[in-house]
DRENPA-3360 file (N, C-alpha, C; in nm, 2 decimals, always signed):
BEGIN
1 = XXXXXXXX = +10.53/-3.05/+2.46/+10.45/-2.97/+2.36/+10.51/-2.83/+2.35 ~ +10.54/-2.80/+2.23/+10.59/-2.67/+2.20/+10.48/-2.56/+2.22 ~ +10.53/-2.45/+2.27/+10.43/-2.34/+2.28/+10.41/-2.27/+2.15 ~ +10.29/-2.25/+2.12/+10.26/-2.18/+2.00/+10.25/-2.03/+2.02 ~ +10.32/-1.96/+1.94/+10.32/-1.81/+1.96/+10.20/-1.76/+1.88 ~ +10.11/-1.70/+1.95/+10.00/-1.65/+1.88/+10.01/-1.50/+1.89 ~ +10.04/-1.44/+1.78/+10.04/-1.29/+1.78/+9.92/-1.25/+1.70 ~ +9.85/-1.17/+1.76/+9.72/-1.12/+1.70/+9.76/-1.00/+1.61;
9 = XXXXXXXX = +9.72/-1.02/+1.49/+9.74/-0.91/+1.40/+9.61/-0.84/+1.38 ~ +9.60/-0.71/+1.41/+9.47/-0.64/+1.40/+9.43/-0.63/+1.25 ~ +9.31/-0.64/+1.23/+9.26/-0.63/+1.09/+9.25/-0.49/+1.05 ~ +9.23/-0.39/+1.14/+9.22/-0.25/+1.11/+9.34/-0.18/+1.18 ~ +9.39/-0.09/+1.12/+9.50/-0.01/+1.19/+9.43/+0.10/+1.26 ~ +9.48/+0.13/+1.38/+9.42/+0.23/+1.47/+9.46/+0.36/+1.43 ~ +9.36/+0.45/+1.41/+9.39/+0.59/+1.38/+9.41/+0.68/+1.50 ~ +9.51/+0.76/+1.49/+9.53/+0.85/+1.60/+9.45/+0.98/+1.57;
17 = XXXXXXXX = +9.40/+1.04/+1.67/+9.32/+1.16/+1.65/+9.41/+1.28/+1.63 ~ +9.38/+1.35/+1.52/+9.46/+1.47/+1.49/+9.40/+1.59/+1.56 ~ +9.49/+1.67/+1.60/+9.44/+1.79/+1.68/+9.48/+1.92/+1.60 ~ +9.40/+2.02/+1.62/+9.43/+2.15/+1.55/+9.55/+2.21/+1.62 ~ +9.64/+2.26/+1.54/+9.75/+2.33/+1.59/+9.72/+2.48/+1.61 ~ +9.76/+2.53/+1.72/+9.73/+2.67/+1.75/+9.83/+2.76/+1.67 ~ +9.78/+2.87/+1.62/+9.86/+2.96/+1.54/+9.92/+3.06/+1.64 ~ +10.05/+3.08/+1.63/+10.11/+3.18/+1.72/+10.13/+3.31/+1.65;
25 = XXXXXXXX = +10.10/+3.42/+1.72/+10.12/+3.55/+1.66/+10.26/+3.60/+1.69 ~ +10.32/+3.65/+1.59/+10.46/+3.70/+1.61/+10.45/+3.85/+1.65 ~ +10.52/+3.89/+1.76/+10.51/+4.03/+1.80/+10.61/+4.11/+1.72 ~ +10.56/+4.23/+1.68/+10.65/+4.31/+1.60/+10.73/+4.39/+1.69 ~ +10.85/+4.41/+1.66/+10.95/+4.49/+1.74/+10.91/+4.63/+1.73 ~ +10.91/+4.70/+1.85/+10.87/+4.84/+1.85/+11.00/+4.92/+1.84 ~ +10.99/+5.02/+1.75/+11.11/+5.10/+1.73/+11.10/+5.22/+1.83 ~ +11.21/+5.24/+1.90/+11.21/+5.35/+2.00/+11.26/+5.48/+1.93;
33 = XXXXXXXX = +11.18/+5.59/+1.94/+11.22/+5.71/+1.87/+11.35/+5.77/+1.94 ~ +11.44/+5.81/+1.86/+11.57/+5.86/+1.91/+11.55/+6.00/+1.98 ~ +11.45/+6.08/+1.94/+11.44/+6.21/+2.00/+11.39/+6.20/+2.15 ~ +11.30/+6.11/+2.17/+11.25/+6.10/+2.31/+11.36/+6.05/+2.41 ~ +11.44/+5.96/+2.37/+11.54/+5.91/+2.46/+11.65/+6.02/+2.48 ~ +11.68/+6.09/+2.38/+11.77/+6.20/+2.39/+11.72/+6.31/+2.49 ~ +11.59/+6.34/+2.48/+11.53/+6.44/+2.57/+11.53/+6.39/+2.71 ~ +11.50/+6.26/+2.73/+11.50/+6.20/+2.87/+11.64/+6.21/+2.93;
41 = XXXXXXXX = +11.74/+6.18/+2.85/+11.88/+6.19/+2.90/+11.92/+6.33/+2.94 ~ +11.87/+6.43/+2.86/+11.89/+6.57/+2.90/+11.83/+6.61/+3.03 ~ +11.70/+6.57/+3.05/+11.63/+6.60/+3.17/+11.69/+6.54/+3.29 ~ +11.74/+6.42/+3.28/+11.81/+6.35/+3.39/+11.93/+6.43/+3.44 ~ +12.00/+6.48/+3.34/+12.13/+6.55/+3.38/+12.10/+6.69/+3.43 ~ +11.99/+6.74/+3.41/+11.96/+6.88/+3.46/+11.90/+6.88/+3.59 ~ +11.86/+6.77/+3.65/+11.79/+6.77/+3.78/+11.87/+6.84/+3.89 ~ +11.80/+6.93/+3.96/+11.86/+7.01/+4.07/+11.85/+6.93/+4.20;
49 = XXXXXXXX = +11.94/+6.95/+4.29/+11.94/+6.90/+4.42/+11.91/+7.02/+4.52 ~ +11.80/+7.02/+4.59/+11.77/+7.13/+4.68/+11.80/+7.09/+4.82 ~ +11.86/+7.18/+4.89/+11.89/+7.16/+5.03/+11.78/+7.22/+5.12 ~ +11.74/+7.15/+5.23/+11.63/+7.21/+5.31/+11.68/+7.34/+5.38 ~ +11.58/+7.43/+5.41/+11.62/+7.55/+5.48/+11.64/+7.52/+5.62 ~ +11.74/+7.59/+5.68/+11.76/+7.57/+5.83/+11.65/+7.62/+5.91 ~ +11.62/+7.54/+6.02/+11.51/+7.58/+6.11/+11.56/+7.69/+6.20 ~ +11.48/+7.80/+6.21/+11.52/+7.91/+6.30/+11.41/+7.92/+6.41;
57 = XXXXXXXX = +11.45/+7.97/+6.53/+11.36/+7.99/+6.64/+11.28/+8.11/+6.61 ~ +11.14/+8.10/+6.63/+11.06/+8.22/+6.61/+11.09/+8.33/+6.72 ~ +11.05/+8.45/+6.68/+11.07/+8.56/+6.77/+10.98/+8.54/+6.89 ~ +11.03/+8.59/+7.01/+10.96/+8.57/+7.13/+10.83/+8.65/+7.14 ~ +10.82/+8.75/+7.05/+10.70/+8.83/+7.05/+10.58/+8.75/+6.99 ~ +10.61/+8.65/+6.91/+10.51/+8.57/+6.84/+10.46/+8.46/+6.93 ~ +10.53/+8.42/+7.03/+10.49/+8.31/+7.12/+10.37/+8.36/+7.21 ~ +10.28/+8.26/+7.24/+10.17/+8.30/+7.33/+10.21/+8.28/+7.47;
65 = XXXXXXXX = +10.14/+8.36/+7.56/+10.18/+8.36/+7.70/+10.12/+8.23/+7.76 ~ +10.17/+8.19/+7.88/+10.11/+8.08/+7.95/+9.96/+8.09/+7.99 ~ +9.92/+8.21/+8.02/+9.78/+8.23/+8.06/+9.69/+8.21/+7.93 ~ +9.74/+8.26/+7.82/+9.67/+8.25/+7.69/+9.66/+8.10/+7.65 ~ +9.77/+8.03/+7.68/+9.78/+7.89/+7.65/+9.68/+7.81/+7.73 ~ +9.67/+7.84/+7.86/+9.57/+7.77/+7.94/+9.43/+7.80/+7.90 ~ +9.40/+7.93/+7.86/+9.27/+7.96/+7.81/+9.24/+7.88/+7.68 ~ +9.33/+7.87/+7.60/+9.31/+7.79/+7.47/+9.28/+7.64/+7.51;
73 = XXXXXXXX = +9.35/+7.59/+7.60/+9.33/+7.45/+7.64/+9.19/+7.43/+7.70 ~ +9.14/+7.52/+7.78/+9.01/+7.52/+7.84/+8.90/+7.53/+7.73 ~ +8.93/+7.61/+7.64/+8.83/+7.63/+7.53/+8.82/+7.51/+7.44 ~ +8.93/+7.45/+7.41/+8.93/+7.32/+7.33/+8.86/+7.21/+7.41 ~ +8.89/+7.20/+7.54/+8.82/+7.10/+7.62/+8.67/+7.12/+7.63 ~ +8.62/+7.24/+7.63/+8.48/+7.27/+7.63/+8.42/+7.22/+7.50 ~ +8.49/+7.25/+7.39/+8.44/+7.21/+7.26/+8.44/+7.05/+7.25 ~ +8.54/+6.99/+7.30/+8.54/+6.84/+7.31/+8.42/+6.79/+7.38;
81 = XXXXXXXX = +8.39/+6.84/+7.50/+8.28/+6.80/+7.58/+8.15/+6.82/+7.51 ~ +8.13/+6.93/+7.44/+8.01/+6.95/+7.37/+7.99/+6.85/+7.25 ~ +8.10/+6.82/+7.18/+8.10/+6.72/+7.07/+8.06/+6.58/+7.13 ~ +8.12/+6.54/+7.24/+8.09/+6.41/+7.30/+7.94/+6.41/+7.34 ~ +7.89/+6.51/+7.40/+7.74/+6.51/+7.44/+7.66/+6.50/+7.32 ~ +7.69/+6.56/+7.21/+7.61/+6.55/+7.08/+7.62/+6.41/+7.03 ~ +7.74/+6.35/+7.04/+7.76/+6.21/+6.99/+7.67/+6.12/+7.07 ~ +7.66/+6.13/+7.20/+7.58/+6.04/+7.28/+7.43/+6.07/+7.26;
89 = XXXXXXXX = +7.39/+6.19/+7.23/+7.25/+6.22/+7.20/+7.21/+6.15/+7.06 ~ +7.31/+6.16/+6.97/+7.28/+6.09/+6.84/+7.27/+5.94/+6.86 ~ +7.35/+5.88/+6.94/+7.34/+5.74/+6.97/+7.21/+5.70/+7.03 ~ +7.16/+5.79/+7.13/+7.03/+5.76/+7.19/+6.92/+5.77/+7.09 ~ +6.93/+5.87/+7.00/+6.82/+5.88/+6.89/+6.82/+5.76/+6.80 ~ +6.94/+5.71/+6.77/+6.95/+5.59/+6.68/+6.90/+5.47/+6.76 ~ +6.93/+5.46/+6.88/+6.88/+5.34/+6.96/+6.73/+5.35/+6.97 ~ +6.67/+5.46/+6.99/+6.52/+5.47/+7.00/+6.46/+5.44/+6.87;
97 = XXXXXXXX = +6.52/+5.48/+6.76/+6.47/+5.46/+6.62/+6.47/+5.31/+6.59 ~ +6.58/+5.24/+6.63/+6.59/+5.10/+6.60/+6.49/+5.02/+6.69 ~ +6.47/+5.06/+6.81/+6.37/+4.99/+6.90/+6.23/+5.01/+6.85 ~ +6.20/+5.13/+6.79/+6.07/+5.15/+6.74/+6.05/+5.06/+6.62 ~ +6.15/+5.05/+6.53/+6.13/+4.96/+6.41/+6.12/+4.82/+6.46 ~ +6.19/+4.78/+6.56/+6.18/+4.64/+6.60/+6.04/+4.61/+6.66 ~ +5.98/+4.70/+6.73/+5.85/+4.67/+6.79/+5.75/+4.67/+6.68 ~ +5.76/+4.76/+6.58/+5.67/+4.76/+6.46/+5.67/+4.63/+6.39;
105 = XXXXXXXX = +5.79/+4.57/+6.36/+5.80/+4.45/+6.29/+5.75/+4.33/+6.37 ~ +5.78/+4.33/+6.50/+5.73/+4.22/+6.59/+5.58/+4.23/+6.59 ~ +5.52/+4.34/+6.61/+5.37/+4.35/+6.62/+5.31/+4.32/+6.48 ~ +5.38/+4.35/+6.37/+5.33/+4.32/+6.24/+5.32/+4.17/+6.22 ~ +5.41/+4.10/+6.28/+5.41/+3.95/+6.26/+5.29/+3.89/+6.33 ~ +5.24/+3.94/+6.44/+5.13/+3.88/+6.52/+5.00/+3.95/+6.48 ~ +4.99/+4.03/+6.38/+4.87/+4.10/+6.34/+4.76/+4.00/+6.29 ~ +4.80/+3.90/+6.22/+4.71/+3.81/+6.15/+4.62/+3.75/+6.24;
% end
């Protein structure tokens, strides 16, 4: 028995969906002004190179004495100790404030 070739011919042709094409904008070329580029070239060529000044030793009359230096160290240490004491007092105030708020909120929950 010979094989029969059955080719189905569609009754309707299938349409493909057309899509909108996006329009592309063309960028305009920017013209560079000739005066600005000429000015920039002039500025670049005029730039100065500065050399650092040499370091010189200060006069010995301007240096502080060792006893004055020790006095300065002691004074700075006293200031440091004072600032640290104030910092700890601020922390203790903050801690007591937070504990007070915590007790108020806990007692407020059990008020009903």
